[in-house]
Backbone bond lengths (Angstrom), bond angles and torsions (degrees), N, CA, C in turn:
res aa  C-N    CA-C-N  psi(-1)  N-CA   C-N-CA  omega(-1)  CA-C   N-CA-C  phi
1 M - - - 1.500 - - 1.500 107.57 -
2 K 1.366 115.02 -47.89 1.463 121.56 -179.06 1.467 109.89 -61.49
3 K 1.355 119.26 -39.50 1.436 125.42 -178.96 1.592 107.76 -67.29
4 L 1.275 121.31 -42.21 1.425 126.55 177.47 1.547 108.40 -63.06
5 F 1.259 121.37 -41.34 1.515 122.77 175.30 1.421 113.61 -61.20
6 V 1.391 118.32 -39.83 1.468 121.88 -179.07 1.499 108.23 -69.52
7 I 1.344 119.92 -42.59 1.442 122.84 175.89 1.541 114.78 -60.30
8 A 1.294 114.99 -42.27 1.503 121.39 174.33 1.529 112.00 -62.35
9 L 1.373 115.42 -41.39 1.444 117.92 -178.73 1.543 108.37 -70.38
10 A 1.263 117.33 -39.02 1.475 117.62 174.69 1.481 112.84 -60.64
11 A 1.340 118.03 -46.75 1.428 119.42 178.10 1.519 113.28 -59.90
12 L 1.342 117.10 -39.05 1.450 120.96 179.66 1.550 107.64 -63.41
13 A 1.327 115.70 -45.51 1.506 120.19 -177.48 1.559 108.62 -63.66
14 T 1.332 118.86 -37.30 1.452 120.99 176.47 1.533 110.61 -65.42
15 L 1.430 116.73 -45.10 1.417 115.73 178.88 1.571 113.66 -64.05
16 T 1.299 116.73 -35.37 1.455 122.78 177.04 1.517 111.52 -63.52
17 A 1.319 114.34 -43.78 1.488 120.90 178.84 1.474 108.25 -63.73
18 S 1.386 119.81 -43.75 1.459 125.06 -178.04 1.556 108.15 -67.07
19 A 1.284 121.42 -39.03 1.398 120.30 175.89 1.459 113.14 -64.10
20 Q 1.307 122.26 -32.61 1.405 123.62 175.93 1.537 112.97 -70.94
21 Q 1.292 117.47 -15.74 1.483 120.13 178.76 1.520 110.12 -92.86
22 L 1.267 117.76 -1.53 1.468 122.69 -179.25 1.557 107.41 -110.17
23 A 1.310 115.57 138.31 1.426 120.34 178.40 1.516 109.65 -149.85
24 K 1.339 117.13 162.94 1.414 124.30 177.90 1.511 112.71 -128.97
25 V 1.361 115.31 155.81 1.389 118.37 174.18 1.537 106.60 -148.49
26 N 1.292 118.41 147.04 1.508 123.72 177.09 1.498 104.29 -89.38
27 F 1.338 119.63 87.99 1.459 120.42 -174.86 1.508 112.50 -72.74
28 N 1.317 116.11 -29.65 1.517 119.16 177.02 1.565 108.66 -63.60
29 E 1.269 113.51 -42.89 1.509 119.13 -176.37 1.540 106.23 -63.00
30 L 1.370 117.50 -44.31 1.464 118.36 -173.13 1.525 108.21 -63.99
31 V 1.322 114.35 -50.22 1.487 116.93 -177.43 1.574 111.98 -59.80
32 M 1.255 114.19 -51.04 1.499 121.29 -178.49 1.619 110.45 -54.98
33 L 1.315 113.88 -35.93 1.498 113.47 -173.80 1.497 113.20 -101.61
34 M 1.272 120.63 3.31 1.456 122.34 175.68 1.507 110.83 -63.17
35 P 1.307 119.17 139.77 1.484 121.85 174.61 1.486 114.45 -51.09
36 E 1.336 115.55 -41.47 1.465 119.20 -176.50 1.583 109.84 -64.41
37 M 1.307 117.30 -22.81 1.484 120.91 -179.07 1.509 107.30 -73.22
38 D 1.278 119.79 -31.14 1.449 122.60 179.39 1.581 109.47 -65.07
39 A 1.307 117.47 -38.74 1.426 120.46 179.17 1.619 111.35 -71.63
40 A 1.323 110.89 -35.83 1.511 115.27 176.87 1.514 108.99 -68.43
41 R 1.345 120.12 -43.16 1.453 121.92 179.15 1.583 108.09 -59.21
42 A 1.361 117.68 -43.76 1.459 119.98 -179.47 1.514 110.72 -60.27
43 T 1.289 119.07 -46.52 1.445 125.32 -179.99 1.574 111.38 -59.21
44 I 1.393 113.38 -47.43 1.388 116.54 179.08 1.561 111.87 -65.34
45 A 1.316 115.90 -41.02 1.531 118.40 177.24 1.515 112.71 -62.30
46 A 1.330 115.81 -36.94 1.480 118.02 176.28 1.509 111.60 -62.32
47 S 1.323 113.33 -46.17 1.480 121.43 -179.91 1.547 108.97 -60.97
48 Q 1.286 116.09 -45.13 1.513 117.72 179.58 1.541 111.83 -63.35
49 K 1.369 114.93 -38.96 1.424 118.63 -177.29 1.613 108.21 -67.52
50 E 1.287 115.55 -38.36 1.440 118.73 177.60 1.520 112.21 -65.66
51 A 1.318 115.31 -40.74 1.460 121.15 177.92 1.552 108.93 -62.68
52 E 1.354 116.36 -46.13 1.451 119.56 178.46 1.563 112.59 -60.35
53 E 1.283 117.88 -36.73 1.461 123.49 -177.22 1.543 106.44 -70.10
54 T 1.360 114.79 -46.15 1.486 117.81 178.92 1.556 110.30 -61.01
55 Y 1.323 117.06 -47.20 1.397 121.04 176.62 1.557 114.25 -56.18
56 A 1.320 116.75 -44.59 1.452 121.73 178.19 1.506 111.49 -62.30
57 A 1.321 116.29 -39.89 1.412 118.68 -179.84 1.591 110.59 -67.00
58 M 1.318 115.26 -35.99 1.437 119.25 179.00 1.535 112.27 -64.01
59 V 1.355 110.84 -46.32 1.438 122.03 -179.44 1.561 105.81 -62.65
60 E 1.292 120.65 -45.73 1.447 122.23 -179.13 1.535 109.25 -62.99
61 E 1.385 118.27 -39.75 1.435 116.03 175.09 1.505 112.48 -58.92
62 Y 1.330 114.45 -48.18 1.471 118.43 -179.36 1.528 110.16 -58.59
63 Q 1.260 119.58 -48.93 1.460 121.63 -177.87 1.522 113.95 -62.34
64 G 1.384 116.46 -32.65 1.462 119.71 178.30 1.513 109.69 -69.06
65 K 1.364 115.02 -39.31 1.514 120.79 -176.64 1.492 110.37 -76.70
66 A 1.328 115.06 -30.75 1.508 121.06 175.80 1.502 112.75 -69.07
67 N 1.415 116.06 -41.65 1.414 120.88 176.39 1.548 111.05 -65.45
68 Q 1.296 115.66 -38.78 1.489 123.55 177.60 1.621 107.80 -61.40
69 Y 1.313 115.91 -45.22 1.306 121.71 -177.83 1.552 110.35 -62.35
70 Q 1.407 114.27 -43.69 1.463 118.95 -176.54 1.494 108.84 -66.49
71 Q 1.293 121.54 -38.63 1.396 127.25 179.77 1.537 117.26 -69.47
72 K 1.287 112.36 -41.88 1.429 116.68 -174.83 1.547 118.96 -106.33
73 Q 1.274 115.09 -1.49 1.512 115.11 -171.94 1.518 114.45 -62.14
74 A 1.343 114.64 -28.72 1.408 118.54 -178.32 1.547 111.28 -68.88
75 T 1.286 119.32 -25.09 1.462 125.37 -177.84 1.504 113.49 -93.63
76 W 1.332 118.49 -12.13 1.459 125.27 -177.08 1.513 109.13 -80.28
77 T 1.338 113.33 154.89 1.396 116.53 169.81 1.553 110.07 -83.87
78 A 1.276 113.81 169.77 1.511 117.30 -173.51 1.522 109.89 -63.12
79 A 1.338 120.39 -33.16 1.423 122.24 179.85 1.570 110.50 -70.78
80 I 1.274 120.36 -38.74 1.429 123.29 -179.10 1.568 108.59 -72.89
81 R 1.364 115.02 -38.85 1.477 116.47 178.67 1.540 109.45 -63.12
82 E 1.337 115.64 -43.24 1.464 120.38 -178.09 1.483 112.09 -65.62
83 S 1.359 116.45 -34.78 1.498 123.30 176.28 1.576 109.99 -64.24
84 K 1.303 112.52 -45.64 1.460 120.22 -177.48 1.577 111.63 -67.09
85 E 1.319 113.86 -39.35 1.460 121.26 178.66 1.621 108.80 -63.92
86 K 1.361 112.70 -40.32 1.426 117.19 179.54 1.527 109.40 -70.45
87 E 1.292 121.42 -36.03 1.414 125.03 175.24 1.588 109.83 -62.19
88 L 1.270 116.76 -44.76 1.484 119.43 179.15 1.566 112.15 -68.11
89 Y 1.245 117.12 -33.56 1.444 121.84 173.73 1.540 112.41 -63.06
90 E 1.365 114.19 -46.42 1.440 123.80 177.51 1.554 111.41 -58.60
91 I 1.287 112.73 -43.00 1.492 116.76 179.57 1.490 111.91 -67.37
92 Q 1.295 118.50 -39.76 1.424 121.88 175.50 1.552 111.04 -61.82
93 N 1.320 116.62 -41.66 1.488 118.79 -178.82 1.568 106.13 -68.23
94 R 1.283 120.22 -38.66 1.428 119.85 175.38 1.477 116.59 -57.56
95 I 1.382 111.14 -44.91 1.397 116.00 -179.81 1.591 111.74 -65.10
96 Q 1.315 115.54 -41.24 1.440 118.79 176.17 1.468 114.74 -62.91
97 E 1.343 117.08 -40.74 1.533 121.22 176.89 1.523 107.16 -65.56
98 F 1.312 117.54 -42.64 1.457 115.89 179.56 1.490 113.92 -61.63
99 Q 1.318 116.76 -43.16 1.493 119.53 176.64 1.500 113.94 -54.66
100 N 1.373 112.45 -47.71 1.425 120.78 -179.05 1.565 108.22 -63.64
101 S 1.209 121.83 -52.12 1.544 126.10 -173.03 1.513 109.29 -68.72
102 I 1.357 120.33 -45.10 1.433 122.42 -174.55 1.565 108.16 -62.74
103 S 1.325 115.11 -41.87 1.488 118.93 -177.34 1.520 109.04 -58.65
104 Q 1.296 114.81 -48.33 1.481 121.12 178.23 1.569 109.45 -60.50
105 E 1.258 118.73 -48.09 1.435 125.24 -175.20 1.545 109.78 -60.72
106 L 1.377 115.93 -42.64 1.460 120.53 -178.02 1.507 108.18 -68.99
107 Q 1.270 121.95 -36.92 1.426 127.06 177.58 1.549 110.56 -64.76
108 Q 1.349 116.19 -41.24 1.432 120.54 177.28 1.525 111.73 -68.28
109 Q 1.277 113.18 -38.46 1.497 116.69 -178.88 1.600 106.31 -67.42
110 Q 1.231 116.85 -44.79 1.482 119.86 178.19 1.615 108.71 -56.16
111 A 1.240 117.14 -45.76 1.453 120.18 -178.19 1.455 110.15 -63.44
112 Q 1.345 116.37 -47.33 1.476 118.98 -179.36 1.480 112.57 -62.70
113 L 1.317 117.54 -37.06 1.581 119.71 -179.17 1.526 111.40 -75.68
114 T 1.280 118.09 -34.62 1.460 119.11 -177.05 1.542 117.09 -85.74
115 A 1.387 113.35 -20.55 1.505 117.97 -174.51 1.528 109.59 -61.41
116 P 1.419 121.82 -47.66 1.404 123.92 178.45 1.605 111.50 -59.56
117 I 1.267 114.65 -39.27 1.449 118.91 -177.88 1.495 109.55 -67.55
118 Q 1.292 117.94 -40.40 1.454 122.51 178.48 1.582 108.48 -67.10
119 E 1.267 116.45 -42.76 1.486 123.20 178.30 1.555 108.33 -57.95
120 K 1.300 117.52 -50.90 1.470 121.40 -178.79 1.570 110.66 -59.61
121 A 1.320 116.08 -43.75 1.441 118.76 179.49 1.491 108.27 -64.70
122 N 1.341 115.13 -44.54 1.539 115.34 -176.87 1.518 109.04 -66.16
123 K 1.296 120.09 -38.10 1.488 119.38 -178.90 1.614 109.30 -67.38
124 V 1.331 119.28 -38.34 1.511 118.49 179.32 1.515 109.10 -67.01
125 V 1.342 119.61 -42.40 1.408 122.90 -178.70 1.516 110.43 -66.24
126 T 1.328 115.89 -46.13 1.498 119.62 -177.46 1.506 108.63 -63.40
127 D 1.350 119.57 -44.35 1.491 124.36 -178.60 1.506 109.06 -60.34
128 M 1.326 115.91 -41.28 1.473 122.74 179.98 1.477 111.18 -63.07
129 A 1.368 113.09 -48.96 1.536 119.57 -177.94 1.495 106.40 -61.60
130 K 1.332 123.27 -42.54 1.484 126.34 -174.37 1.545 103.84 -66.46
131 A 1.326 120.94 -42.92 1.437 122.22 -174.68 1.552 111.46 -64.72
132 K 1.361 113.26 -31.60 1.486 119.20 -177.18 1.581 109.32 -90.53
133 G 1.336 116.55 1.00 1.504 115.43 -177.96 1.444 116.14 74.36
134 I 1.337 116.38 22.97 1.482 122.12 178.72 1.536 106.15 -75.48
135 T 1.361 112.89 130.79 1.484 115.80 175.98 1.478 112.78 -99.66
136 V 1.329 119.14 -22.72 1.480 122.64 -179.27 1.517 105.57 -139.25
137 L 1.322 114.44 126.25 1.462 125.36 -176.71 1.542 106.42 -120.79
138 F 1.354 117.57 117.59 1.483 120.58 178.92 1.567 108.25 -101.65
139 D 1.314 111.89 148.88 1.493 117.25 173.36 1.599 103.71 -89.68
140 S 1.356 113.92 110.21 1.402 117.99 178.81 1.583 117.02 -65.98
141 S 1.289 114.68 -18.35 1.502 120.87 174.63 1.456 112.25 -67.47
142 Q 1.378 120.14 -21.48 1.437 127.38 -177.10 1.499 112.19 -103.34
143 A 1.376 117.90 -6.91 1.517 118.22 -172.59 1.497 109.03 -102.51
144 I 1.327 112.73 163.90 1.453 118.77 178.15 1.552 110.48 -95.29
145 Y 1.288 117.92 -38.11 1.460 123.78 -176.75 1.484 115.50 -145.08
146 F 1.337 118.06 139.22 1.390 123.83 166.39 1.532 111.22 -134.94
147 A 1.355 115.50 140.76 1.452 116.13 177.08 1.482 108.47 -70.87
148 D 1.307 116.90 159.64 1.492 122.33 -178.49 1.510 109.99 -68.11
149 T 1.295 117.03 -17.35 1.526 118.47 -175.30 1.496 107.72 -81.15
150 V 1.398 125.02 -11.11 1.421 123.72 -177.38 1.549 105.72 -79.42
151 L 1.342 111.81 126.96 1.452 118.78 -178.79 1.568 109.62 -62.13
152 D 1.372 113.60 135.29 1.479 117.12 179.23 1.521 106.20 -112.65
153 L 1.348 112.85 118.26 1.471 121.91 -178.81 1.597 114.12 -90.04
154 T 1.291 115.44 3.93 1.483 121.39 -171.56 1.507 111.05 -60.42
155 A 1.324 116.08 -51.04 1.491 121.54 -175.50 1.512 108.60 -61.44
156 E 1.355 118.90 -46.94 1.417 122.98 -179.05 1.569 113.77 -63.05
157 A 1.385 110.90 -39.91 1.513 115.28 178.04 1.529 110.69 -69.34
158 R 1.373 116.15 -34.17 1.533 115.28 175.37 1.487 111.26 -56.75
159 K 1.320 113.11 -45.24 1.541 115.73 -178.68 1.561 110.28 -62.39
160 A 1.307 114.49 -44.37 1.556 116.63 -178.11 1.530 109.62 -63.82
161 L 1.319 116.68 -32.75 1.577 118.29 -177.84 1.512 108.30 -88.58
162 G 1.297 124.94 3.75 1.462 122.37 175.38 1.485 113.91 76.89
163 I 1.343 118.18 27.42 1.469 120.37 -178.37 1.513 105.45 -94.38
164 P 1.371 116.21 120.80 1.471 121.43 178.67 1.521 112.94 -51.41
165 E 1.311 121.73 143.52 1.364 126.40 -177.99 1.545 113.98 -59.55
166 D 1.343 113.70 -38.71 1.477 118.75 -178.24 1.507 113.78 -80.95
167 R 1.304 118.44 -3.66 1.422 118.02 176.98 1.518 114.92 -85.89
168 T 1.348 119.37 125.58 1.400 125.35 -177.06 1.457 111.31 -127.51
169 L 1.276 117.51 170.64 1.455 121.91 176.81 1.563 109.97 -61.52
170 E 1.345 112.92 -38.72 1.523 116.48 177.45 1.502 110.19 -64.88
171 S 1.289 121.10 -42.97 1.457 122.73 -178.88 1.534 108.61 -65.53
172 L 1.318 116.94 -40.96 1.429 120.58 173.78 1.568 113.13 -57.41
173 Q 1.289 114.31 -44.96 1.414 117.99 179.51 1.548 111.80 -63.41
174 A 1.353 116.32 -38.92 1.439 119.11 178.50 1.539 111.08 -66.33
175 E 1.334 117.47 -35.63 1.475 123.90 177.45 1.502 110.40 -63.97
176 L 1.387 116.37 -43.15 1.448 122.34 -175.11 1.579 106.88 -70.21
177 Q 1.320 116.95 -37.29 1.448 120.97 -179.85 1.549 110.34 -67.67
178 A 1.366 113.77 -41.45 1.511 115.07 177.54 1.482 113.92 -65.29
179 Q 1.357 116.24 -34.89 1.517 121.64 176.42 1.560 105.09 -63.95
180 A 1.248 116.82 -49.73 1.522 120.26 -175.81 1.549 106.69 -57.41
181 Q 1.295 119.46 -48.71 1.423 126.11 -178.59 1.562 109.78 -59.24
182 Q 1.334 119.50 -41.62 1.402 124.98 176.55 1.572 110.84 -62.71
183 A 1.333 114.04 -46.25 1.445 119.41 -179.09 1.558 110.59 -61.09
184 Q 1.325 114.94 -41.03 1.518 121.02 179.03 1.494 106.87 -65.78
185 A 1.307 119.40 -42.96 1.510 121.27 -177.32 1.530 103.86 -63.57
186 G 1.247 121.96 -41.36 1.482 125.03 -175.37 1.433 112.12 -66.14
187 Q 1.399 117.00 -34.02 1.537 123.69 -179.42 1.512 106.36 -74.32
188 A 1.363 117.65 -35.48 1.422 120.12 -177.09 1.522 116.73 -67.91
189 Q 1.324 110.67 -23.08 1.518 118.76 -178.18 1.455 110.10 -85.61
């Protein structure tokens, strides 16, 4: 019986030591709330706005020329009509090419702007885990369940990354919604 108790105690000590080597962090929360991400979002939003304005100008040009074609085609000679049809076709192609290329460019810009932010967060979290002797670190934003005994490094990582305590994903979402509403109100005027 004494031997069984010693074995159980050793197993419990091993499990406790193993639990100390496991930790979790909400990596998505860290990256989304980092101050650097605000600047990246602003740059991306400005690029998207510029792309939308360029697209709108191209569509407006097309619509103006299409309306002109509709109104005057009956009075034009065949050569003028053919020239105007070709011009409309070229504008349509430019619009399509612009849509395809700007989408890719915006995705590339987003990747370029967020990569250093993610690297910084990863380095801070990794260094923190190493300093604490953590052997396995899980991203809690990707997991379904963690026991309460698993060490959570999120709060400590937030401090190390300069994220204000009162800033949450919910407050960020509210900020982004308010910005979107302001942008819509500005467009309506």
